[in-house]
C-alpha positions in Angstrom: -13.2 -24.3 -5.7 -15.2 -22.8 -2.2 -13.0 -23.0 -0.1 -10.2 -21.8 -3.2 -12.1 -18.8 -2.9 -12.6 -18.3 0.8 -8.1 -18.7 0.4 -8.0 -15.8 -2.2 -10.3 -13.5 -0.6 -7.9 -13.8 3.0 -5.1 -13.4 0.2 -6.4 -10.3 -1.4 -6.9 -8.8 1.9 -4.0 -9.0 3.4 -2.4 -7.5 0.4 -4.4 -4.7 0.9 -3.6 -4.1 4.2 0.0 -4.6 3.9 0.1 -2.6 0.4 -1.9 0.7 2.4 0.7 0.3 5.1 3.4 0.3 2.9 1.5 3.0 1.1 1.1 5.6 3.3 4.8 6.0 4.5 5.9 6.1 0.3 3.0 8.8 -0.3 4.4 10.5 2.3 8.0 10.5 1.5 6.9 11.8 -1.6 5.7 14.4 -0.3 8.9 15.5 1.0 10.7 14.9 -1.9 8.6 16.8 -3.9 8.5 19.6 -1.1 12.4 20.2 -0.4 12.7 19.7 -4.5 10.3 22.6 -4.7 12.2 24.4 -2.4 15.5 23.9 -4.4 
């Protein structure tokens, strides 16, 4: 069980890391799209 917890912790860290990596460009793109829509 302790081993399982460690695995889950590593997995969660990995997912969080991936998530923040993907989220930044998505957030920037959303900002650009919103700006274009406002201009349009």
